[in-house]
N, CA, C and O atoms as a CHARMM CRD file, in Angstrom:
* protein
*
  352
    1    1 MET  N    -22.18300 -57.90000  10.95600 PROA 1      0.00000
    2    1 MET  CA   -22.48600 -56.89900   9.95800 PROA 1      0.00000
    3    1 MET  C    -21.52800 -57.02300   8.78300 PROA 1      0.00000
    4    1 MET  O    -21.85900 -56.62800   7.66500 PROA 1      0.00000
    5    2 GLN  N    -20.35200 -57.56500   9.02500 PROA 2      0.00000
    6    2 GLN  CA   -19.38000 -57.66500   7.94700 PROA 2      0.00000
    7    2 GLN  C    -19.90200 -58.53000   6.81200 PROA 2      0.00000
    8    2 GLN  O    -19.50600 -58.34000   5.66200 PROA 2      0.00000
    9    3 GLN  N    -20.78000 -59.47100   7.11100 PROA 3      0.00000
   10    3 GLN  CA   -21.35500 -60.30700   6.06600 PROA 3      0.00000
   11    3 GLN  C    -22.18500 -59.47500   5.10100 PROA 3      0.00000
   12    3 GLN  O    -22.29200 -59.81600   3.92300 PROA 3      0.00000
   13    4 ALA  N    -22.77300 -58.38700   5.58600 PROA 4      0.00000
   14    4 ALA  CA   -23.62400 -57.55000   4.75200 PROA 4      0.00000
   15    4 ALA  C    -22.83000 -56.51600   3.96400 PROA 4      0.00000
   16    4 ALA  O    -23.38200 -55.87200   3.07200 PROA 4      0.00000
   17    5 LEU  N    -21.55300 -56.34500   4.27300 PROA 5      0.00000
   18    5 LEU  CA   -20.71600 -55.37200   3.56700 PROA 5      0.00000
   19    5 LEU  C    -20.05500 -56.01600   2.36200 PROA 5      0.00000
   20    5 LEU  O    -19.54000 -57.13200   2.44900 PROA 5      0.00000
   21    6 SER  N    -20.06800 -55.32200   1.25200 PROA 6      0.00000
   22    6 SER  CA   -19.29900 -55.79700   0.10500 PROA 6      0.00000
   23    6 SER  C    -17.82200 -55.53100   0.40100 PROA 6      0.00000
   24    6 SER  O    -17.49100 -54.74200   1.28600 PROA 6      0.00000
   25    7 GLU  N    -16.95700 -56.18500  -0.33300 PROA 7      0.00000
   26    7 GLU  CA   -15.52200 -55.96200  -0.12700 PROA 7      0.00000
   27    7 GLU  C    -15.15100 -54.50700  -0.39600 PROA 7      0.00000
   28    7 GLU  O    -14.32100 -53.92400   0.30100 PROA 7      0.00000
   29    8 GLU  N    -15.77600 -53.93700  -1.40900 PROA 8      0.00000
   30    8 GLU  CA   -15.49200 -52.54200  -1.75800 PROA 8      0.00000
   31    8 GLU  C    -15.93800 -51.60000  -0.63400 PROA 8      0.00000
   32    8 GLU  O    -15.20400 -50.68500  -0.26100 PROA 8      0.00000
   33    9 ASP  N    -17.14100 -51.82600  -0.09600 PROA 9      0.00000
   34    9 ASP  CA   -17.63700 -50.99000   0.99500 PROA 9      0.00000
   35    9 ASP  C    -16.77300 -51.15300   2.24700 PROA 9      0.00000
   36    9 ASP  O    -16.46500 -50.17400   2.92700 PROA 9      0.00000
   37   10 ALA  N    -16.38800 -52.38800   2.54100 PROA 10     0.00000
   38   10 ALA  CA   -15.55500 -52.63700   3.71800 PROA 10     0.00000
   39   10 ALA  C    -14.21400 -51.92000   3.58100 PROA 10     0.00000
   40   10 ALA  O    -13.71500 -51.33700   4.54300 PROA 10     0.00000
   41   11 ALA  N    -13.63300 -51.96500   2.37900 PROA 11     0.00000
   42   11 ALA  CA   -12.35600 -51.28900   2.15400 PROA 11     0.00000
   43   11 ALA  C    -12.50900 -49.77300   2.25900 PROA 11     0.00000
   44   11 ALA  O    -11.65200 -49.09700   2.82800 PROA 11     0.00000
   45   12 SER  N    -13.60500 -49.24100   1.70700 PROA 12     0.00000
   46   12 SER  CA   -13.84800 -47.79500   1.78900 PROA 12     0.00000
   47   12 SER  C    -14.03700 -47.35400   3.23000 PROA 12     0.00000
   48   12 SER  O    -13.48900 -46.33700   3.65500 PROA 12     0.00000
   49   13 LEU  N    -14.81700 -48.12400   3.98100 PROA 13     0.00000
   50   13 LEU  CA   -15.06900 -47.79100   5.37700 PROA 13     0.00000
   51   13 LEU  C    -13.78800 -47.86900   6.19500 PROA 13     0.00000
   52   13 LEU  O    -13.51000 -46.98200   7.00300 PROA 13     0.00000
   53   14 LYS  N    -13.01500 -48.91800   5.99100 PROA 14     0.00000
   54   14 LYS  CA   -11.76000 -49.06200   6.72500 PROA 14     0.00000
   55   14 LYS  C    -10.80000 -47.92500   6.38500 PROA 14     0.00000
   56   14 LYS  O    -10.13800 -47.38800   7.27300 PROA 14     0.00000
   57   15 GLY  N    -10.72000 -47.55600   5.11700 PROA 15     0.00000
   58   15 GLY  CA    -9.85900 -46.45400   4.71200 PROA 15     0.00000
   59   15 GLY  C    -10.26800 -45.13500   5.34900 PROA 15     0.00000
   60   15 GLY  O     -9.41800 -44.36600   5.79800 PROA 15     0.00000
   61   16 ALA  N    -11.57600 -44.87400   5.38700 PROA 16     0.00000
   62   16 ALA  CA   -12.07100 -43.62800   5.97900 PROA 16     0.00000
   63   16 ALA  C    -11.80700 -43.59000   7.47800 PROA 16     0.00000
   64   16 ALA  O    -11.41300 -42.55500   8.01700 PROA 16     0.00000
   65   17 VAL  N    -12.02300 -44.71000   8.14900 PROA 17     0.00000
   66   17 VAL  CA   -11.77900 -44.77300   9.59500 PROA 17     0.00000
   67   17 VAL  C    -10.28500 -44.62900   9.88400 PROA 17     0.00000
   68   17 VAL  O     -9.89500 -43.89700  10.79300 PROA 17     0.00000
   69   18 ASP  N     -9.45400 -45.32300   9.11600 PROA 18     0.00000
   70   18 ASP  CA    -8.00900 -45.21600   9.31400 PROA 18     0.00000
   71   18 ASP  C     -7.52200 -43.78400   9.09000 PROA 18     0.00000
   72   18 ASP  O     -6.68400 -43.28600   9.84200 PROA 18     0.00000
   73   19 ALA  N     -8.04900 -43.12300   8.05400 PROA 19     0.00000
   74   19 ALA  CA    -7.66600 -41.74100   7.79100 PROA 19     0.00000
   75   19 ALA  C     -8.09200 -40.82400   8.93000 PROA 19     0.00000
   76   19 ALA  O     -7.34500 -39.93100   9.33000 PROA 19     0.00000
   77   20 ALA  N     -9.30100 -41.05000   9.45000 PROA 20     0.00000
   78   20 ALA  CA    -9.78700 -40.22900  10.56300 PROA 20     0.00000
   79   20 ALA  C     -8.93500 -40.45000  11.81400 PROA 20     0.00000
   80   20 ALA  O     -8.61100 -39.49600  12.52100 PROA 20     0.00000
   81   21 LEU  N     -8.57900 -41.68300  12.08500 PROA 21     0.00000
   82   21 LEU  CA    -7.74300 -41.96900  13.25900 PROA 21     0.00000
   83   21 LEU  C     -6.35200 -41.36900  13.11400 PROA 21     0.00000
   84   21 LEU  O     -5.78700 -40.85500  14.08000 PROA 21     0.00000
   85   22 THR  N     -5.80300 -41.43400  11.91200 PROA 22     0.00000
   86   22 THR  CA    -4.50100 -40.82000  11.66400 PROA 22     0.00000
   87   22 THR  C     -4.58300 -39.31700  11.87100 PROA 22     0.00000
   88   22 THR  O     -3.70000 -38.71800  12.48500 PROA 22     0.00000
   89   23 TRP  N     -5.65100 -38.70900  11.35400 PROA 23     0.00000
   90   23 TRP  CA    -5.83000 -37.26600  11.53400 PROA 23     0.00000
   91   23 TRP  C     -5.93200 -36.92600  13.02400 PROA 23     0.00000
   92   23 TRP  O     -5.32500 -35.95800  13.48300 PROA 23     0.00000
   93   24 LEU  N     -6.68800 -37.71200  13.76800 PROA 24     0.00000
   94   24 LEU  CA    -6.81500 -37.46600  15.20800 PROA 24     0.00000
   95   24 LEU  C     -5.46300 -37.55700  15.90800 PROA 24     0.00000
   96   24 LEU  O     -5.14000 -36.72400  16.75600 PROA 24     0.00000
   97   25 ASP  N     -4.68000 -38.56100  15.55400 PROA 25     0.00000
   98   25 ASP  CA    -3.35100 -38.71200  16.16600 PROA 25     0.00000
   99   25 ASP  C     -2.45100 -37.52800  15.84300 PROA 25     0.00000
  100   25 ASP  O     -1.67400 -37.08100  16.68700 PROA 25     0.00000
  101   26 ASP  N     -2.55800 -37.02400  14.62200 PROA 26     0.00000
  102   26 ASP  CA    -1.68000 -35.94200  14.17800 PROA 26     0.00000
  103   26 ASP  C     -2.16500 -34.55000  14.57000 PROA 26     0.00000
  104   26 ASP  O     -1.40400 -33.58600  14.48000 PROA 26     0.00000
  105   27 ASN  N     -3.42400 -34.42900  15.00400 PROA 27     0.00000
  106   27 ASN  CA    -4.00900 -33.11100  15.26500 PROA 27     0.00000
  107   27 ASN  C     -4.68100 -33.04900  16.62800 PROA 27     0.00000
  108   27 ASN  O     -5.82200 -32.60100  16.74100 PROA 27     0.00000
  109   28 GLN  N     -3.99000 -33.49000  17.64100 PROA 28     0.00000
  110   28 GLN  CA    -4.58700 -33.52700  18.97200 PROA 28     0.00000
  111   28 GLN  C     -4.86400 -32.13600  19.53700 PROA 28     0.00000
  112   28 GLN  O     -5.65000 -31.99800  20.47500 PROA 28     0.00000
  113   29 SER  N     -4.24400 -31.12400  18.99000 PROA 29     0.00000
  114   29 SER  CA    -4.47800 -29.76600  19.48400 PROA 29     0.00000
  115   29 SER  C     -5.44000 -28.97600  18.59400 PROA 29     0.00000
  116   29 SER  O     -5.54500 -27.75500  18.71400 PROA 29     0.00000
  117   30 ALA  N     -6.13500 -29.67700  17.70500 PROA 30     0.00000
  118   30 ALA  CA    -7.08100 -29.00500  16.80900 PROA 30     0.00000
  119   30 ALA  C     -8.25000 -28.43800  17.60100 PROA 30     0.00000
  120   30 ALA  O     -8.56300 -28.90500  18.69600 PROA 30     0.00000
  121   31 ASP  N     -8.89000 -27.42300  17.02800 PROA 31     0.00000
  122   31 ASP  CA   -10.03700 -26.82900  17.72300 PROA 31     0.00000
  123   31 ASP  C    -11.31300 -27.59400  17.39100 PROA 31     0.00000
  124   31 ASP  O    -11.31300 -28.49100  16.54800 PROA 31     0.00000
  125   32 LYS  N    -12.39200 -27.22700  18.06200 PROA 32     0.00000
  126   32 LYS  CA   -13.66400 -27.93600  17.94900 PROA 32     0.00000
  127   32 LYS  C    -14.17700 -27.98000  16.51400 PROA 32     0.00000
  128   32 LYS  O    -14.67800 -29.01100  16.06600 PROA 32     0.00000
  129   33 GLU  N    -14.05600 -26.88200  15.80000 PROA 33     0.00000
  130   33 GLU  CA   -14.55400 -26.82900  14.42800 PROA 33     0.00000
  131   33 GLU  C    -13.82000 -27.81600  13.52800 PROA 33     0.00000
  132   33 GLU  O    -14.42900 -28.44100  12.66000 PROA 33     0.00000
  133   34 GLU  N    -12.50600 -27.95500  13.73500 PROA 34     0.00000
  134   34 GLU  CA   -11.73300 -28.90200  12.93100 PROA 34     0.00000
  135   34 GLU  C    -12.16300 -30.34000  13.22600 PROA 34     0.00000
  136   34 GLU  O    -12.29800 -31.15100  12.30900 PROA 34     0.00000
  137   35 TYR  N    -12.37600 -30.65500  14.50800 PROA 35     0.00000
  138   35 TYR  CA   -12.84700 -31.98700  14.87100 PROA 35     0.00000
  139   35 TYR  C    -14.21600 -32.26900  14.24800 PROA 35     0.00000
  140   35 TYR  O    -14.44900 -33.35200  13.71100 PROA 35     0.00000
  141   36 GLU  N    -15.11300 -31.29300  14.32300 PROA 36     0.00000
  142   36 GLU  CA   -16.44500 -31.47800  13.75800 PROA 36     0.00000
  143   36 GLU  C    -16.38600 -31.65100  12.24500 PROA 36     0.00000
  144   36 GLU  O    -17.15400 -32.42900  11.68000 PROA 36     0.00000
  145   37 SER  N    -15.49400 -30.94200  11.59800 PROA 37     0.00000
  146   37 SER  CA   -15.32700 -31.07300  10.15900 PROA 37     0.00000
  147   37 SER  C    -14.85900 -32.49000   9.79600 PROA 37     0.00000
  148   37 SER  O    -15.36700 -33.09900   8.85500 PROA 37     0.00000
  149   38 GLN  N    -13.89900 -32.99300  10.54600 PROA 38     0.00000
  150   38 GLN  CA   -13.40200 -34.34400  10.28900 PROA 38     0.00000
  151   38 GLN  C    -14.47000 -35.38800  10.57100 PROA 38     0.00000
  152   38 GLN  O    -14.58900 -36.36800   9.83500 PROA 38     0.00000
  153   39 ARG  N    -15.24800 -35.18800  11.63200 PROA 39     0.00000
  154   39 ARG  CA   -16.33000 -36.11000  11.95700 PROA 39     0.00000
  155   39 ARG  C    -17.34700 -36.13300  10.82400 PROA 39     0.00000
  156   39 ARG  O    -17.82500 -37.19600  10.42800 PROA 39     0.00000
  157   40 LYS  N    -17.66900 -34.96100  10.31000 PROA 40     0.00000
  158   40 LYS  CA   -18.65100 -34.86000   9.22600 PROA 40     0.00000
  159   40 LYS  C    -18.13000 -35.56200   7.97300 PROA 40     0.00000
  160   40 LYS  O    -18.89500 -36.23700   7.28400 PROA 40     0.00000
  161   41 GLU  N    -16.86300 -35.41600   7.67600 PROA 41     0.00000
  162   41 GLU  CA   -16.27900 -36.09400   6.51300 PROA 41     0.00000
  163   41 GLU  C    -16.36400 -37.60700   6.66800 PROA 41     0.00000
  164   41 GLU  O    -16.69600 -38.31800   5.72000 PROA 41     0.00000
  165   42 LEU  N    -16.06300 -38.09500   7.87000 PROA 42     0.00000
  166   42 LEU  CA   -16.14300 -39.53000   8.11600 PROA 42     0.00000
  167   42 LEU  C    -17.58800 -40.00900   7.99600 PROA 42     0.00000
  168   42 LEU  O    -17.84400 -41.05900   7.40700 PROA 42     0.00000
  169   43 GLU  N    -18.52600 -39.25500   8.54500 PROA 43     0.00000
  170   43 GLU  CA   -19.93700 -39.63400   8.46200 PROA 43     0.00000
  171   43 GLU  C    -20.42200 -39.68600   7.02100 PROA 43     0.00000
  172   43 GLU  O    -21.22600 -40.55000   6.67100 PROA 43     0.00000
  173   44 GLU  N    -19.94100 -38.77000   6.17600 PROA 44     0.00000
  174   44 GLU  CA   -20.36000 -38.75000   4.77300 PROA 44     0.00000
  175   44 GLU  C    -19.95700 -40.02900   4.04900 PROA 44     0.00000
  176   44 GLU  O    -20.64400 -40.47000   3.12800 PROA 44     0.00000
  177   45 VAL  N    -18.84900 -40.61800   4.46500 PROA 45     0.00000
  178   45 VAL  CA   -18.41000 -41.87400   3.86200 PROA 45     0.00000
  179   45 VAL  C    -19.08600 -43.05800   4.55100 PROA 45     0.00000
  180   45 VAL  O    -19.57900 -43.97200   3.88900 PROA 45     0.00000
  181   46 ALA  N    -19.10400 -43.03400   5.87400 PROA 46     0.00000
  182   46 ALA  CA   -19.53400 -44.20400   6.63900 PROA 46     0.00000
  183   46 ALA  C    -21.03900 -44.42700   6.64500 PROA 46     0.00000
  184   46 ALA  O    -21.48900 -45.56800   6.53500 PROA 46     0.00000
  185   47 MET  N    -21.82200 -43.37200   6.77100 PROA 47     0.00000
  186   47 MET  CA   -23.26700 -43.55400   6.93200 PROA 47     0.00000
  187   47 MET  C    -23.92800 -44.26600   5.75100 PROA 47     0.00000
  188   47 MET  O    -24.70900 -45.18900   5.98100 PROA 47     0.00000
  189   48 PRO  N    -23.65900 -43.89000   4.51400 PROA 48     0.00000
  190   48 PRO  CA   -24.29300 -44.62100   3.40400 PROA 48     0.00000
  191   48 PRO  C    -23.88900 -46.10000   3.37600 PROA 48     0.00000
  192   48 PRO  O    -24.70900 -46.96400   3.06500 PROA 48     0.00000
  193   49 ILE  N    -22.63700 -46.38300   3.70000 PROA 49     0.00000
  194   49 ILE  CA   -22.16700 -47.77000   3.70800 PROA 49     0.00000
  195   49 ILE  C    -22.87300 -48.54800   4.81400 PROA 49     0.00000
  196   49 ILE  O    -23.34300 -49.66300   4.58700 PROA 49     0.00000
  197   50 LEU  N    -22.94800 -47.96700   6.00500 PROA 50     0.00000
  198   50 LEU  CA   -23.58400 -48.65100   7.12000 PROA 50     0.00000
  199   50 LEU  C    -25.07900 -48.81500   6.88900 PROA 50     0.00000
  200   50 LEU  O    -25.65300 -49.83300   7.27500 PROA 50     0.00000
  201   51 GLN  N    -25.71200 -47.84000   6.27200 PROA 51     0.00000
  202   51 GLN  CA   -27.13800 -47.96700   5.96500 PROA 51     0.00000
  203   51 GLN  C    -27.38300 -49.09700   4.96900 PROA 51     0.00000
  204   51 GLN  O    -28.32300 -49.87400   5.13100 PROA 51     0.00000
  205   52 ARG  N    -26.54100 -49.19000   3.93900 PROA 52     0.00000
  206   52 ARG  CA   -26.67300 -50.29700   2.98000 PROA 52     0.00000
  207   52 ARG  C    -26.47100 -51.64100   3.66900 PROA 52     0.00000
  208   52 ARG  O    -27.18200 -52.60400   3.38400 PROA 52     0.00000
  209   53 ALA  N    -25.50000 -51.70000   4.57600 PROA 53     0.00000
  210   53 ALA  CA   -25.22400 -52.94500   5.28000 PROA 53     0.00000
  211   53 ALA  C    -26.39800 -53.34500   6.16700 PROA 53     0.00000
  212   53 ALA  O    -26.75500 -54.52100   6.24100 PROA 53     0.00000
  213   54 MET  N    -26.99100 -52.37000   6.83300 PROA 54     0.00000
  214   54 MET  CA   -28.13400 -52.67200   7.69000 PROA 54     0.00000
  215   54 MET  C    -29.31600 -53.15500   6.84600 PROA 54     0.00000
  216   54 MET  O    -30.01200 -54.09200   7.23600 PROA 54     0.00000
  217   55 GLN  N    -29.54500 -52.52100   5.69700 PROA 55     0.00000
  218   55 GLN  CA   -30.63900 -52.93600   4.83000 PROA 55     0.00000
  219   55 GLN  C    -30.38000 -54.33200   4.26900 PROA 55     0.00000
  220   55 GLN  O    -31.29600 -55.15200   4.20200 PROA 55     0.00000
  221   56 ALA  N    -29.16700 -54.60000   3.87600 PROA 56     0.00000
  222   56 ALA  CA   -28.82600 -55.91000   3.34000 PROA 56     0.00000
  223   56 ALA  C    -28.94900 -56.96600   4.42600 PROA 56     0.00000
  224   56 ALA  O    -29.40300 -58.08200   4.17000 PROA 56     0.00000
  225   57 GLY  N    -28.54500 -56.61400   5.63200 PROA 57     0.00000
  226   57 GLY  CA   -28.64900 -57.55300   6.74800 PROA 57     0.00000
  227   57 GLY  C    -30.08500 -57.83800   7.10200 PROA 57     0.00000
  228   57 GLY  O    -30.43400 -58.98300   7.38900 PROA 57     0.00000
  229   58 ALA  N    -30.92600 -56.82600   7.08900 PROA 58     0.00000
  230   58 ALA  CA   -32.33300 -57.01500   7.42300 PROA 58     0.00000
  231   58 ALA  C    -33.02600 -57.82300   6.33400 PROA 58     0.00000
  232   58 ALA  O    -33.86000 -58.67900   6.62800 PROA 58     0.00000
  233   59 GLY  N    -32.68900 -57.55900   5.09900 PROA 59     0.00000
  234   59 GLY  CA   -33.31000 -58.27600   3.99000 PROA 59     0.00000
  235   59 GLY  C    -32.79400 -59.68700   3.84600 PROA 59     0.00000
  236   59 GLY  O    -33.51600 -60.57400   3.39300 PROA 59     0.00000
  237   60 GLY  N    -31.54600 -59.90200   4.22900 PROA 60     0.00000
  238   60 GLY  CA   -30.93900 -61.21300   4.07400 PROA 60     0.00000
  239   60 GLY  C    -31.11600 -62.11000   5.26500 PROA 60     0.00000
  240   60 GLY  O    -30.68800 -63.26400   5.23100 PROA 60     0.00000
  241   61 GLY  N    -31.73400 -61.61900   6.32300 PROA 61     0.00000
  242   61 GLY  CA   -31.96300 -62.44600   7.49300 PROA 61     0.00000
  243   61 GLY  C    -30.71700 -62.70300   8.30200 PROA 61     0.00000
  244   61 GLY  O    -30.61600 -63.73700   8.96100 PROA 61     0.00000
  245   62 ALA  N    -29.76500 -61.79400   8.27100 PROA 62     0.00000
  246   62 ALA  CA   -28.55700 -61.96900   9.05600 PROA 62     0.00000
  247   62 ALA  C    -28.89100 -61.92700  10.53500 PROA 62     0.00000
  248   62 ALA  O    -29.78300 -61.18100  10.94000 PROA 62     0.00000
  249   63 PRO  N    -28.19200 -62.71700  11.35700 PROA 63     0.00000
  250   63 PRO  CA   -28.47400 -62.73300  12.78800 PROA 63     0.00000
  251   63 PRO  C    -28.32200 -61.34800  13.40100 PROA 63     0.00000
  252   63 PRO  O    -27.32800 -60.66300  13.15800 PROA 63     0.00000
  253   64 GLY  N    -29.29600 -60.94200  14.18600 PROA 64     0.00000
  254   64 GLY  CA   -29.24200 -59.65600  14.86800 PROA 64     0.00000
  255   64 GLY  C    -29.53500 -58.46900  13.98500 PROA 64     0.00000
  256   64 GLY  O    -29.43000 -57.33300  14.44600 PROA 64     0.00000
  257   65 ALA  N    -29.89600 -58.68000  12.73900 PROA 65     0.00000
  258   65 ALA  CA   -30.11400 -57.57000  11.82400 PROA 65     0.00000
  259   65 ALA  C    -31.41800 -56.83500  12.08200 PROA 65     0.00000
  260   65 ALA  O    -31.64600 -55.76000  11.52900 PROA 65     0.00000
  261   66 ASP  N    -32.27700 -57.40800  12.92200 PROA 66     0.00000
  262   66 ASP  CA   -33.54300 -56.74300  13.19900 PROA 66     0.00000
  263   66 ASP  C    -33.38400 -55.56900  14.13000 PROA 66     0.00000
  264   66 ASP  O    -34.33800 -54.82500  14.35400 PROA 66     0.00000
  265   67 GLY  N    -32.18600 -55.38300  14.68300 PROA 67     0.00000
  266   67 GLY  CA   -31.93400 -54.25100  15.55700 PROA 67     0.00000
  267   67 GLY  C    -32.40100 -54.49000  16.97400 PROA 67     0.00000
  268   67 GLY  O    -32.13300 -53.67100  17.85400 PROA 67     0.00000
  269   68 GLY  N    -33.09000 -55.58600  17.22100 PROA 68     0.00000
  270   68 GLY  CA   -33.60100 -55.87400  18.55800 PROA 68     0.00000
  271   68 GLY  C    -32.51800 -56.44300  19.43900 PROA 68     0.00000
  272   68 GLY  O    -32.05800 -55.78100  20.36800 PROA 68     0.00000
  273   69 GLY  N    -32.11200 -57.64300  19.16400 PROA 69     0.00000
  274   69 GLY  CA   -31.10000 -58.28300  19.98000 PROA 69     0.00000
  275   69 GLY  C    -31.67200 -58.73600  21.30300 PROA 69     0.00000
  276   69 GLY  O    -32.81800 -58.42900  21.63300 PROA 69     0.00000
  277   70 ASP  N    -30.87400 -59.46500  22.06100 PROA 70     0.00000
  278   70 ASP  CA   -31.32500 -59.98800  23.33700 PROA 70     0.00000
  279   70 ASP  C    -30.84100 -59.18300  24.50900 PROA 70     0.00000
  280   70 ASP  O    -31.28600 -59.41900  25.63300 PROA 70     0.00000
  281   71 GLU  N    -29.95400 -58.24800  24.30000 PROA 71     0.00000
  282   71 GLU  CA   -29.35000 -57.56600  25.42300 PROA 71     0.00000
  283   71 GLU  C    -30.25100 -56.49800  26.01800 PROA 71     0.00000
  284   71 GLU  O    -30.82000 -55.68100  25.29500 PROA 71     0.00000
  285   72 GLY  N    -30.37800 -56.50700  27.33400 PROA 72     0.00000
  286   72 GLY  CA   -31.03700 -55.45200  28.07600 PROA 72     0.00000
  287   72 GLY  C    -32.53500 -55.35000  27.92700 PROA 72     0.00000
  288   72 GLY  O    -33.11000 -54.37500  28.41100 PROA 72     0.00000
  289   73 GLY  N    -33.20300 -56.28300  27.29400 PROA 73     0.00000
  290   73 GLY  CA   -34.63000 -56.16800  27.08200 PROA 73     0.00000
  291   73 GLY  C    -35.47000 -56.58100  28.27200 PROA 73     0.00000
  292   73 GLY  O    -36.61400 -56.14500  28.40000 PROA 73     0.00000
  293   74 GLY  N    -34.92400 -57.41300  29.14600 PROA 74     0.00000
  294   74 GLY  CA   -35.68600 -57.85400  30.29300 PROA 74     0.00000
  295   74 GLY  C    -36.58500 -59.02700  29.96700 PROA 74     0.00000
  296   74 GLY  O    -36.79200 -59.88400  30.82600 PROA 74     0.00000
  297   75 GLY  N    -37.12400 -59.10100  28.77400 PROA 75     0.00000
  298   75 GLY  CA   -37.89300 -60.24400  28.35300 PROA 75     0.00000
  299   75 GLY  C    -39.36200 -60.22500  28.73000 PROA 75     0.00000
  300   75 GLY  O    -40.13300 -60.96200  28.11500 PROA 75     0.00000
  301   76 GLU  N    -39.80300 -59.43300  29.69600 PROA 76     0.00000
  302   76 GLU  CA   -41.21500 -59.46100  30.04300 PROA 76     0.00000
  303   76 GLU  C    -42.04100 -58.63000  29.07600 PROA 76     0.00000
  304   76 GLU  O    -41.50700 -57.79800  28.34200 PROA 76     0.00000
  305   77 GLY  N    -43.34200 -58.85900  29.08200 PROA 77     0.00000
  306   77 GLY  CA   -44.23800 -58.09300  28.22800 PROA 77     0.00000
  307   77 GLY  C    -44.33300 -58.64300  26.82300 PROA 77     0.00000
  308   77 GLY  O    -44.71600 -57.91800  25.90500 PROA 77     0.00000
  309   78 GLY  N    -43.99900 -59.88900  26.63400 PROA 78     0.00000
  310   78 GLY  CA   -44.06800 -60.46300  25.30500 PROA 78     0.00000
  311   78 GLY  C    -42.97800 -59.91200  24.41900 PROA 78     0.00000
  312   78 GLY  O    -41.90300 -59.56500  24.90600 PROA 78     0.00000
  313   79 GLY  N    -43.23100 -59.82500  23.13000 PROA 79     0.00000
  314   79 GLY  CA   -42.25300 -59.32000  22.19400 PROA 79     0.00000
  315   79 GLY  C    -42.31300 -57.83200  21.99900 PROA 79     0.00000
  316   79 GLY  O    -41.47600 -57.27200  21.29200 PROA 79     0.00000
  317   80 ASP  N    -43.28000 -57.16900  22.60700 PROA 80     0.00000
  318   80 ASP  CA   -43.43600 -55.74000  22.40900 PROA 80     0.00000
  319   80 ASP  C    -42.61700 -54.97600  23.42700 PROA 80     0.00000
  320   80 ASP  O    -42.85000 -55.09700  24.63000 PROA 80     0.00000
  321   81 GLY  N    -41.66000 -54.19000  22.95800 PROA 81     0.00000
  322   81 GLY  CA   -40.87600 -53.33100  23.84600 PROA 81     0.00000
  323   81 GLY  C    -41.62700 -52.05100  24.11200 PROA 81     0.00000
  324   81 GLY  O    -42.65000 -51.79000  23.47900 PROA 81     0.00000
  325   82 PRO  N    -41.14700 -51.25900  25.02300 PROA 82     0.00000
  326   82 PRO  CA   -41.80900 -49.99600  25.32800 PROA 82     0.00000
  327   82 PRO  C    -41.68600 -49.03800  24.15100 PROA 82     0.00000
  328   82 PRO  O    -40.69100 -49.04000  23.42600 PROA 82     0.00000
  329   83 SER  N    -42.70300 -48.23200  23.98100 PROA 83     0.00000
  330   83 SER  CA   -42.62800 -47.19700  22.96000 PROA 83     0.00000
  331   83 SER  C    -42.04200 -45.93600  23.58800 PROA 83     0.00000
  332   83 SER  O    -41.86300 -45.86300  24.80400 PROA 83     0.00000
  333   84 VAL  N    -41.75000 -44.95700  22.76000 PROA 84     0.00000
  334   84 VAL  CA   -41.17400 -43.71700  23.25400 PROA 84     0.00000
  335   84 VAL  C    -42.09500 -43.08300  24.29300 PROA 84     0.00000
  336   84 VAL  O    -41.62800 -42.56100  25.30500 PROA 84     0.00000
  337   85 GLU  N    -43.39500 -43.13100  24.04400 PROA 85     0.00000
  338   85 GLU  CA   -44.34800 -42.52500  24.96800 PROA 85     0.00000
  339   85 GLU  C    -44.33200 -43.22000  26.32000 PROA 85     0.00000
  340   85 GLU  O    -44.48200 -42.56500  27.35100 PROA 85     0.00000
  341   86 GLU  N    -44.15100 -44.53700  26.33200 PROA 86     0.00000
  342   86 GLU  CA   -44.16200 -45.28600  27.58400 PROA 86     0.00000
  343   86 GLU  C    -42.90100 -45.07100  28.40500 PROA 86     0.00000
  344   86 GLU  O    -42.92700 -45.22400  29.62600 PROA 86     0.00000
  345   87 VAL  N    -41.80900 -44.72100  27.76100 PROA 87     0.00000
  346   87 VAL  CA   -40.54700 -44.54300  28.47500 PROA 87     0.00000
  347   87 VAL  C    -40.58900 -43.29600  29.35000 PROA 87     0.00000
  348   87 VAL  O    -39.98100 -43.27800  30.42000 PROA 87     0.00000
  349   88 ASP  N    -41.28500 -42.26600  28.92000 PROA 88     0.00000
  350   88 ASP  CA   -41.36300 -41.02800  29.69000 PROA 88     0.00000
  351   88 ASP  C    -41.93400 -41.32900  31.02400 PROA 88     0.00000
  352   88 ASP  O    -42.09200 -40.42700  31.84700 PROA 88     0.00000
């Protein structure tokens, strides 16, 4: 996925993650609302970057960018995986 990230996006994402980890280390006794607030702040930075990276990866033909992958599929049934209705 790093191939799909621009240097600026990678730096922004790394900075946000590092800040969140530092906050977690410094605030281990914080209450649930504080944790949720920090999670939301991280998501506000990370989600747009990750969405752009996924779109760039899918459009650029990066390996594994289709979201399928080979892990855990079992391989039977051709290329069609189960739908949500079939899983129930």
